C-alpha positions in Angstrom: 0.0 0.0 0.0 1.4 3.5 -0.9 2.0 6.0 1.8 -0.7 8.2 0.3 -3.4 5.5 0.5 -2.1 4.5 4.0 -2.7 8.0 5.3 -6.3 8.0 4.1 -6.9 4.5 5.4 -5.6 5.6 8.8 -8.0 8.5 8.9 -10.9 6.4 7.8 -10.1 3.8 10.5 -9.9 6.6 13.1 -13.3 7.9 12.1 -14.7 4.3 12.2 -13.3 3.9 15.7 -15.0 7.1 16.8 -18.3 5.8 15.4 -18.1 2.3 16.9 -16.7 3.0 20.4 -18.6 6.2 21.3 -20.0 5.9 24.8 -23.6 4.6 24.7 -24.9 6.8 27.4 -23.8 9.9 25.5 -25.3 8.5 22.3 -28.6 8.0 24.1 -28.6 11.6 25.3 -28.0 12.8 21.7 -30.9 10.6 20.5 -33.2 12.3 22.8 -32.1 15.7 21.3 -32.6 14.7 17.7 -35.4 17.1 17.1 -33.1 20.0 18.3 -30.3 18.9 16.0 -32.7 18.9 13.0 -34.0 22.3 13.8 -30.6 23.8 14.3 -29.4 22.4 11.0 -32.1 24.1 9.1 -32.3 27.4 10.8 -30.9 30.1 8.5 -30.9 33.0 11.0 -29.8 32.4 14.6 -28.4 34.6 17.4 -24.8 34.2 16.2 -25.6 35.1 12.6 -27.6 38.2 13.7 -24.3 39.6 15.2 -21.2 40.4 13.2 -18.0 42.4 13.4 -17.7 42.5 9.6 -18.8 46.1 9.6 -16.1 47.3 12.0 -14.6 46.7 15.5 -18.0 46.7 17.3 -20.3 43.7 17.3 -23.5 45.0 15.7 -26.7 43.3 14.6 -26.7 42.6 10.9 -30.0 44.5 10.7 -28.2 47.6 11.8 -24.8 47.1 10.0 -24.5 49.9 7.4 -22.9 47.5 4.8 -23.9 44.6 2.6 -22.8 41.4 4.4 -23.5 37.8 3.6 -22.9 35.0 6.1 -22.5 31.3 5.6 -23.1 29.4 8.8 -21.8 26.0 9.8 -25.2 24.5 9.2 -25.2 25.9 5.6 -21.7 24.7 5.0 -22.8 21.2 5.9 -26.2 21.2 4.1 -24.8 22.8 0.9 -21.9 20.4 0.9 -19.4 23.2 1.0 -15.9 21.7 1.0 -14.0 24.8 -0.1 -14.7 28.5 -0.5 -15.5 28.1 -4.2 -18.6 26.0 -3.2 -19.9 28.7 -0.9 -19.3 31.7 -3.3 -21.7 30.1 -5.9 -24.5 31.2 -3.6 -23.6 34.9 -3.6 -24.4 36.7 -6.8 -21.9 39.5 -6.0 -18.9 37.1 -6.0 -17.2 35.7 -9.1 -14.2 33.5 -9.8 -11.0 35.5 -10.7 -8.3 33.2 -12.1 -9.6 30.4 -10.0 -7.8 27.4 -11.4 -8.5 23.8 -10.2 -5.6 22.6 -8.0 -4.3 26.1 -7.4 -5.2 29.0 -5.1 -8.9 29.9 -4.9 -9.3 33.5 -6.1 -12.4 35.6 -6.3 -13.8 39.0 -7.2 -16.6 40.9 -5.3 -18.6 43.6 -7.0 -16.4 43.1 -10.0 -13.0 43.8 -8.2 -10.5 40.9 -7.9 -9.5 40.3 -4.3 -5.9 40.7 -3.2 -4.3 37.4 -2.0 -2.2 39.4 0.5 -4.9 41.3 2.3 -8.5 40.5 1.3 -8.7 37.1 3.0 -9.0 37.2 6.8 -9.1 34.7 9.7 -10.8 36.2 12.8 -10.1 39.6 11.3 -6.4 39.0 10.7 -5.0 39.0 7.1 -3.8 35.6 5.9 -2.3 34.8 2.4 -4.9 33.6 0.0 -2.4 31.6 -2.0 -3.8 28.2 -1.1 -7.3 26.9 -0.5 -8.4 28.0 3.0 -9.6 24.9 5.1 -13.2 25.1 6.3 -13.2 22.2 8.8 -12.4 24.5 11.7 -14.5 27.5 10.5 -17.7 28.4 12.3 -18.8 30.7 9.5 -17.7 32.7 6.5 -18.5 36.4 6.4 -18.5 38.3 3.0 -18.2 42.0 3.5 -19.1 43.6 0.1 -17.6 46.9 -0.9 -14.7 49.0 0.3 -13.2 47.8 3.6 -10.4 50.2 4.2 -11.5 51.2 7.7 -12.1 47.6 8.7 -9.0 46.0 7.1 -6.6 48.7 6.0 -5.2 47.4 2.7 -7.8 45.5 0.7 -9.1 45.7 -2.8 -12.4 47.7 -3.1 -14.6 44.7 -3.7 -14.5 43.6 -0.1 -13.1 41.0 2.2 -13.7 37.3 3.1 -13.5 36.7 6.9 -13.3 33.2 8.2 -14.4 32.8 11.9 -12.8 29.9 13.8 -14.8 27.3 15.7 -14.6 27.7 19.4 -15.3 25.2 22.2 -19.1 24.9 22.7 -21.1 24.6 25.8 -22.5 21.2 24.7 -20.1 18.4 23.8 -19.5 17.9 20.1 -18.8 14.5 18.6 -19.3 14.5 14.8 -17.8 12.6 11.9 -18.4 12.9 8.1 -17.6 10.6 5.2 -18.1 11.6 1.6 -17.5 10.4 -2.0 -17.8 12.5 -5.1 -16.6 13.2 -8.6 -14.3 10.5 -10.1 -13.6 8.8 -6.8 -12.8 11.6 -4.5 -13.0 10.4 -0.9 -13.2 12.6 2.1 -13.3 12.1 5.9 -13.4 14.5 8.8 -14.0 14.6 12.6 -15.2 17.4 14.8 -14.7 17.0 18.6 -15.4 19.6 21.3 -16.3 20.0 24.9 -15.5 21.6 28.3 -14.1 20.5 31.6 -16.5 19.7 34.5 -16.0 23.2 35.9 -16.5 24.7 32.4 -13.3 26.7 32.8 -11.4 24.8 30.0 -12.8 24.1 26.6 -11.4 22.4 23.5 -12.3 22.0 19.8 -10.5 19.5 17.6 -10.9 19.1 13.8 -9.1 16.8 11.4 -9.7 15.9 7.8 -8.2 13.8 5.0 -9.0 13.9 1.3 -8.0 12.0 -1.8 -8.9 14.3 -4.7 -9.9 12.9 -8.1 -11.1 16.1 -9.8 -13.6 16.2 -12.7 -10.6 17.3 -14.8 -8.8 14.1 -15.7 -5.4 14.1 -14.1 -5.9 17.0 -11.7 -5.6 14.5 -8.8 -4.1 15.1 -5.4 -4.4 14.7 -1.6 -5.0 16.9 1.4 -4.5 16.5 5.2 -5.7 19.0 7.8 -5.7 19.2 11.6 -6.6 22.0 14.0 -7.2 22.7 17.7 -8.8 25.6 19.6 -8.7 26.1 23.4 -10.5 28.4 25.7 -9.4 29.1 29.3 -11.6 31.1 31.5 -8.9 32.3 33.9 -11.5 34.2 36.0 -15.0 35.4 35.4 -13.4 38.5 33.8 -10.4 37.0 31.9 -10.5 34.7 28.9 -7.5 33.3 27.1 -8.0 31.7 23.6 -5.5 29.7 21.5 -6.0 28.2 18.1 -3.7 26.4 15.7 -4.0 24.6 12.4 -1.9 22.9 9.7 -2.8 21.9 6.2 -0.9 20.1 3.5 -2.3 19.9 0.0 -0.7 18.4 -3.1 -2.6 18.5 -6.4 -1.8 18.8 -10.1 -3.1 22.2 -11.3 -5.3 22.5 -14.3 -4.5 25.5 -16.6 -7.2 27.3 -18.5 -7.7 27.7 -22.3 -6.6 30.6 -24.5 -8.4 32.0 -27.6 -7.9 30.2 -31.0 -6.0 32.5 -33.4 -6.1 35.1 -30.6 -9.7 36.0 -31.7 -12.1 33.1 -31.3 -13.4 31.3 -28.3 -12.1 27.7 -28.1 -14.4 25.2 -29.8 -14.7 21.4 -29.2 -13.6 21.9 -25.6 -14.7 19.5 -22.8 -14.7 20.5 -19.2 -12.6 17.5 -18.2 -9.7 18.3 -20.6 -6.3 18.6 -18.9 -3.5 20.6 -20.5 -1.0 20.1 -17.8 -0.5 16.5 -18.9 3.2 16.0 -19.5 4.7 13.0 -17.8 7.1 15.3 -15.9 4.4 17.5 -14.6 4.3 17.6 -10.8 1.6 18.6 -8.3 1.5 22.1 -6.8 2.5 21.3 -3.2 1.4 23.7 -0.4 1.9 23.7 3.4 0.3 26.3 5.5 0.0 26.7 9.3 -1.7 29.2 11.5 -1.3 30.1 15.2 -3.7 32.6 16.9 -3.7 33.9 20.4 -6.2 36.2 22.1 -6.6 37.5 25.7 -9.8 39.4 26.7 -10.5 41.1 30.0 -13.8 42.4 31.1 -12.9 45.6 33.0 -16.5 46.3 34.1 -20.0 45.9 32.7 -19.3 48.5 30.0 -15.7 48.2 29.1 -13.6 45.3 27.6 -9.9 45.2 26.6 -8.3 42.7 24.4 -5.0 41.9 22.8 -4.5 39.4 20.0 -1.8 38.0 17.7 -1.8 35.8 14.6 1.1 34.1 12.9 0.7 32.5 9.4 3.3 30.5 7.5 2.9 29.4 3.9 5.2 27.3 1.7 4.8 26.2 -1.9 6.5 24.2 -4.6 4.9 25.3 -7.8 5.2 23.3 -11.0 3.2 23.4 -14.3 3.5 22.3 -17.9 2.1 25.7 -18.9 0.2 26.2 -22.2 0.7 29.6 -23.7 0.8 31.1 -27.2 1.3 29.6 -30.7 3.3 30.9 -33.6 3.5 34.7 -33.4 0.7 34.7 -30.8 1.9 35.5 -27.2 -1.5 34.7 -25.8 -3.5 32.4 -28.0 -3.6 29.0 -29.6 -3.4 28.1 -33.2 -6.7 27.4 -35.1 -6.0 23.6 -34.9 -5.5 23.6 -31.2 -1.7 23.7 -31.1 0.0 25.6 -28.2 3.5 26.1 -26.9 4.4 24.2 -23.7 6.5 26.0 -21.0 8.2 24.3 -18.2 7.3 26.4 -15.1 9.0 25.8 -11.8 9.2 27.8 -8.6 10.4 25.8 -5.7 10.6 26.7 -2.0 8.4 29.8 -2.1 7.4 30.9 1.3 5.4 33.7 3.0 5.4 34.7 6.6 2.9 37.0 8.2 2.8 38.2 11.8 0.0 40.5 13.0 -1.0 41.9 16.3 -3.9 44.0 17.6 -4.8 45.7 20.9 -8.3 47.0 21.3 -10.6 48.7 23.9 -14.4 48.5 23.6 -16.9 50.3 25.7 -20.2 52.2 26.2 -20.7 55.6 27.7 -23.1 58.7 27.5 -22.4 62.3 26.9 -25.1 64.9 27.3 -27.7 62.2 27.1 -26.3 60.8 23.9 -25.2 57.1 24.1 -22.0 56.0 22.5 -20.7 52.5 21.6 -16.9 53.0 21.2 -13.9 51.1 20.0 -10.3 52.1 19.6 -7.0 50.3 19.1 -3.7 49.8 17.3 -2.5 47.0 15.0 0.6 46.0 13.2 1.7 43.4 10.7 4.9 42.3 9.0 5.0 40.2 5.9 8.1 38.5 4.4 8.1 36.8 1.0 10.9 34.5 0.0 11.3 33.1 -3.6 13.9 32.5 -6.2 14.0 33.3 -9.9 11.5 30.9 -11.4 12.0 28.7 -14.5 9.8 29.5 -17.5 11.3 27.8 -20.5 9.5 26.9 -23.8 10.1 23.2 -24.4 7.9 22.4 -27.4 4.4 22.3 -29.0 1.4 20.2 -28.1 -2.2 20.1 -29.1 -5.4 20.3 -27.2 -7.0 17.4 -29.1 -3.9 15.4 -29.8 -1.5 15.8 -26.8 2.3 15.4 -27.6 4.9 14.2 -25.0 7.7 16.8 -24.8 11.0 16.5 -22.9 11.4 18.7 -19.8 13.9 21.5 -19.6 17.0 21.4 -17.5 16.2 24.6 -15.6 16.0 24.8 -11.8 14.8 27.6 -9.5 17.7 29.8 -8.4 18.5 30.4 -4.8 15.6 31.5 -2.7 16.0 34.9 -1.0 13.9 37.5 0.8 12.2 39.4 -2.1 9.5 41.5 -0.3 9.0 42.9 3.1 5.9 44.9 4.1 5.6 46.5 7.5 2.3 48.1 8.4 0.9 49.7 11.5 -2.4 51.4 12.1 -4.5 53.2 14.7 -8.3 53.1 14.5 -11.3 54.4 16.3 -15.0 53.7 15.8 -18.0 55.5 17.4 -21.7 54.5 17.0 -23.7 57.5 18.3 -27.3 57.0 19.1 -28.9 60.3 18.1 -32.3 58.9 19.0 -34.0 55.6 19.5 -34.3 55.2 15.8 -31.2 57.0 14.4 -27.6 56.0 14.8 -24.5 57.7 13.3 -21.5 55.4 12.6 -18.1 57.1 12.4 -14.8 55.4 11.8 -11.3 56.5 11.0 -8.1 54.5 10.4 -4.6 55.8 10.2 -2.7 53.3 8.0 1.1 53.3 7.5 3.0 51.0 5.2 6.7 50.7 4.7 8.5 48.6 2.1 11.6 48.9 -0.1 10.2 51.3 -2.6 7.3 52.9 -0.6 6.9 54.6 2.8 3.7 56.5 3.4 0.6 57.0 5.6 -3.0 57.3 4.7 -6.3 58.2 6.5 -9.2 56.0 5.7 -12.6 57.4 6.9 -15.9 55.6 7.1 -19.2 57.3 7.9 -22.8 56.0 7.8 -26.3 57.0 9.0 -28.7 54.2 10.1 -32.4 54.8 10.6 -34.8 52.3 12.0 -38.4 53.3 11.2 -39.5 50.1 12.8 -37.8 47.5 15.0 -37.4 45.1 12.2 -36.5 47.5 9.4 -33.5 49.7 8.8 -32.3 52.2 6.1 -28.7 53.3 5.8 -26.4 55.4 3.7 -22.6 55.1 3.9 -19.5 56.6 2.5 -16.0 55.0 2.7 -12.5 55.2 1.4 -10.2 52.2 0.7 -6.6 51.6 0.0 -5.1 48.7 -2.0 -1.7 47.6 -3.0 -0.9 48.3 -6.6 -1.0 45.4 -9.0 2.0 43.5 -10.2 2.8 43.4 -13.9 2.3 39.8 -15.2 4.8 37.8 -17.3 5.4 38.9 -20.9 4.8 42.6 -20.1 7.5 45.1 -20.6 7.6 45.9 -16.8 7.2 42.3 -15.7 7.0 41.8 -11.8 6.9 45.6 -11.2 4.4 46.5 -8.4 2.4 49.7 -8.9 2.0 52.2 -6.1 -0.9 51.8 -3.6 -4.2 53.4 -4.8 -7.2 54.9 -3.0 -10.8 54.1 -3.9 -14.1 55.6 -2.9 -17.6 54.2 -2.3 -21.1 55.5 -1.7 -23.8 53.0 -0.7 -27.5 53.2 0.2 -29.3 50.2 1.5 -32.2 48.8 3.5 -32.6 45.6 5.5 -35.7 44.0 7.1 -36.5 41.0 9.2 -39.9 40.0 7.9 -40.2 37.3 10.6 -37.9 35.6 13.1 -36.6 33.4 10.3 -36.8 35.5 7.2 -34.6 38.5 6.3 -34.3 40.6 3.1 -31.9 43.4 2.1 -31.2 45.7 -0.8 -28.2 47.9 -1.6 -27.2 50.4 -4.3 -23.5 51.2 -4.6 -21.0 53.2 -6.7 -17.3 52.4 -6.4 -14.5 54.4 -8.1 -11.0 53.2 -8.2 -7.9 53.8 -10.4 -7.9 51.5 -13.4 -4.9 49.2 -14.0 -4.3 47.5 -17.4 -1.7 46.6 -20.0 -1.5 49.5 -22.5 -0.6 49.5 -26.2 3.1 49.7 -25.3 2.8 46.4 -23.4 3.2 48.2 -20.1 1.1 47.4 -17.0 0.0 50.9 -15.9 -2.5 52.7 -13.7 -4.5 55.1 -15.8 -8.1 56.2 -15.8 -10.9 54.8 -13.5 -12.9 51.7 -13.0 -16.4 52.8 -12.0 -18.8 50.1 -10.8 -22.4 51.0 -10.2 -24.7 48.2 -9.0 -27.7 46.9 -7.2 -27.8 43.9 -4.8 -30.9 42.1 -3.6 -31.0 39.2 -1.2 -33.4 37.2 0.9 -32.8 34.3 3.3 -34.8 32.3 5.7 -38.1 30.4 5.9 -41.1 31.0 3.8 -43.1 28.4 5.7 -42.3 25.8 8.4 -41.4 23.4 5.7 -39.8 25.7 3.0 -36.5 27.5 3.4 -34.9 29.7 0.8 -31.9 31.8 -0.1 -31.8 34.2 -3.0 -29.2 36.7 -4.2 -29.3 39.0 -7.3 -26.7 41.4 -8.4 -26.7 43.8 -11.3 -23.5 45.7 -12.1 -22.5 48.3 -14.7 -18.7 48.1 -14.5 -17.0 50.5 -16.9 -13.5 51.8 -17.8 -13.5 55.6 -17.8 -11.0 58.4 -18.4 -8.4 56.2 -20.1 -7.7 58.4 -23.1 -7.8 55.3 -25.2 -10.8 55.0 -27.5 -10.4 51.2 -27.6 -11.0 51.0 -23.8 -13.0 54.1 -23.0 -16.5 53.3 -21.6 -16.0 49.6 -22.2 -17.2 46.9 -19.8 -14.7 45.6 -17.3 -13.6 42.0 -18.1 -15.0 39.0 -16.2 -17.9 40.9 -14.7 -21.5 39.8 -15.7 -23.9 42.7 -15.7 -26.5 40.4 -14.1 -26.0 37.4 -11.8 -28.5 35.5 -9.6 -28.7 32.4 -7.5 -31.7 30.8 -5.7 -31.7 28.0 -3.2 -34.8 26.1 -1.9 -35.0 23.5 0.8 -38.3 21.6 1.5 -39.0 19.4 4.5 -41.4 16.6 3.6 -44.1 16.2 6.2 -44.8 12.7 5.1 -41.2 11.5 5.9 -39.8 13.1 9.1 -36.2 14.1 8.6 -36.2 14.1 4.8 -35.4 17.3 2.9 -35.3 18.0 -0.8 -33.4 20.9 -2.2 -32.6 22.6 -5.4 -30.5 25.6 -6.5 -30.2 27.6 -9.7 -27.4 29.9 -10.7 -27.6 32.3 -13.6 -24.9 34.6 -15.0 -25.2 36.9 -18.0 -22.4 37.3 -20.6 -19.0 38.6 -19.7 -16.4 40.6 -21.6 -13.2 38.6 -22.1 -11.0 41.3 -23.8 -10.6 44.9 -22.4 -11.8 46.3 -25.8 -15.0 44.1 -25.5 -14.5 42.6 -29.0 -14.6 39.2 -27.4 -17.2 38.1 -24.9 -18.4 34.7 -23.5 -22.1 33.8 -23.3 -24.1 33.6 -20.1 -25.0 30.4 -18.5 -27.6 28.7 -16.2 -26.7 25.8 -13.8 -29.3 23.7 -12.1 -28.5 21.6 -9.0 -30.5 19.1 -7.0 -30.0 17.5 -3.6 -31.6 15.7 -0.7 -30.7 14.9 2.9 -32.2 12.5 5.4 -31.7 12.8 9.2 -32.5 9.7 11.3 -31.3 8.1 14.5 -29.3 5.0 13.9 -28.3 3.0 17.0 -28.5 6.1 19.0 -26.5 8.2 16.6 -27.9 11.2 14.7 -27.1 10.2 11.1 -27.5 12.6 8.2 -27.2 11.3 4.6 -26.8 13.8 1.9 -26.9 13.4 -1.9 -26.2 16.2 -4.3 -26.2 16.4 -8.1 -24.4 19.6 -9.3 -24.9 20.9 -12.8 -27.7 18.3 -13.2 -28.3 19.1 -16.9 -24.5 18.7 -17.6 -24.2 22.2 -19.3 -20.9 23.4 -20.7 -20.1 27.0 -19.7 -17.2 29.3 -19.1 -17.3 30.1 -15.4 -14.1 32.3 -15.3 -12.6 34.4 -18.0 -9.5 36.4 -16.9 -6.9 38.6 -18.4 -4.3 37.4 -15.8 -1.2 35.8 -17.2 -2.1 36.7 -20.7 -5.8 35.8 -20.7 -7.4 32.4 -19.9 -10.8 30.8 -19.9 -11.9 28.2 -17.4 -14.9 25.8 -18.0 -17.3 25.1 -15.2 -17.6 21.6 -13.8 -19.8 19.0 -15.6 -22.5 17.0 -13.9 -21.0 15.9 -10.5 -22.4 13.6 -7.8 -21.7 13.9 -4.1 -22.8 11.4 -1.4 -22.0 12.0 2.3 -22.9 10.7 5.7 -22.6 12.7 8.9 -22.7 11.1 12.3 -23.4 13.2 15.4 -23.3 11.7 18.9 
């Protein structure tokens, strides 16, 4: 037996032991609480979801948060069979893929702006590199803050941020195991264990997972292992110490996208399972990432709380690809017959280290009869990137439809060295002022300083919003914010390859409304306009910042229960994303690439009264056409994807057992899910019809 199979067998055996040898008395107690488990699994809006820090440094009810925020709970992650962030983002119409290649880092855009791998992905509020798939086994929920997040996060692209909240020890014991099979033989297993000491002062949460990946793309195979632990120690009634740590190893052959035929035509005759990284010498992209978080919180009195936290993230990657690019005189495009050049790409021993700290004071007070909710603090971070001069050598020509074996180059990555160091510090303050029982003024200001080899400067990032609650279950808000993002890096084959542009400021105006139509049903709407400096490759093959990207849009969403049996989630986003003030008639007023002007998704879950514990569900995703080229001469058609699923919860020998079956892309439609200009311009097909079968056991 290979080491790879041995690891997965060991995990499966461990899970089986948990299932077989769990204490019978505890299983009996969980059997008695079966009804509670079922209800919790289906509830879309609960007390935790109603509160969020996504809008700033003060925990505010989502109904009163002056920003558009989407939340994916642990129950939704389980019921929607969300194994990675890509699965979740399908259910938010404001989010799109952005060079999201199978087997590589998951990358997204929000409101039409690609997220920054260095700053837009957050774990418990701290930035973590988005250069590898972020594990979800130890995440309680995912928060999507849409729009400019300069006040909340400092550096972040204007689309927003993804914040992953870590699972903490729960009051009730947790004993859960999941097994799943999908795609072409993908197997997955995980365990979730948690509890507290008899005196409740100590708590723990342990998660572990193993996965053998057999992607729908033939050959994009790999493996993944993950383990995490979180601990709470209530030192005293006022003092709480929290620790969390995790480690993930993932190794998977990456699947490159397709380029245009002749540089002008969409590829034809393509199948979603085609693999271009198919040379015998091709190796998996191997990533290892670890995270260590520490937080101490002290309750000074009933109104004031102080906290200090730190987070250390380490990322390492060996990156290999038999990369397809160009043909003949085409730098970015395949020949009409499907020929393409093959490049041997190697970048070994890349690493990134990020250490961040934050100290914060939260409190409540009144001045002249006006009530304030206040937060202030300081934060710092230091990022260090190590890598060598990568190999990128043309080794021959292959064909999409008739692959050719080509010898590998003799190149090797040169010595790894420290190539980038970013040092940041910031001071922030937030004040929520209750002007009356129905009107609140939100004020926030962040002083952000960054220092690196070629840049040393400070910026002020304001945030202001007015929230009016005409009724207890309804709010209206208007908000203005400014953001700051790192300049983009010129891609390969440009005249200024690897050059980073200067940081740029962006501005946003948003007006929205939110309502809770019932305890279990919420709706929201938002109109926004974002203006940021436009970055693109000009006629001289230089990556430049010139002109503006102006995105104006409307977001509508609804989530919750329409009846005791029927739950739903709906999201609709319309965006007019334009390139302005470029001085280039080929680009002026053209649509921004890879942004559909309309996208929607609807999810329905129905509980059958005739069979207790049985739920049927379906979801539908629609996206309009997207521009592929900056001059809009080439676009890809829109698409519709229909999915079906079912789950059945039943006690089996005292164990709460949930069986789930999902059929994604049930009609087996071919569509281009991601069309990006990154790395010369690539198109990625969506997955074909895919089956997933899982069993979850809760004791």
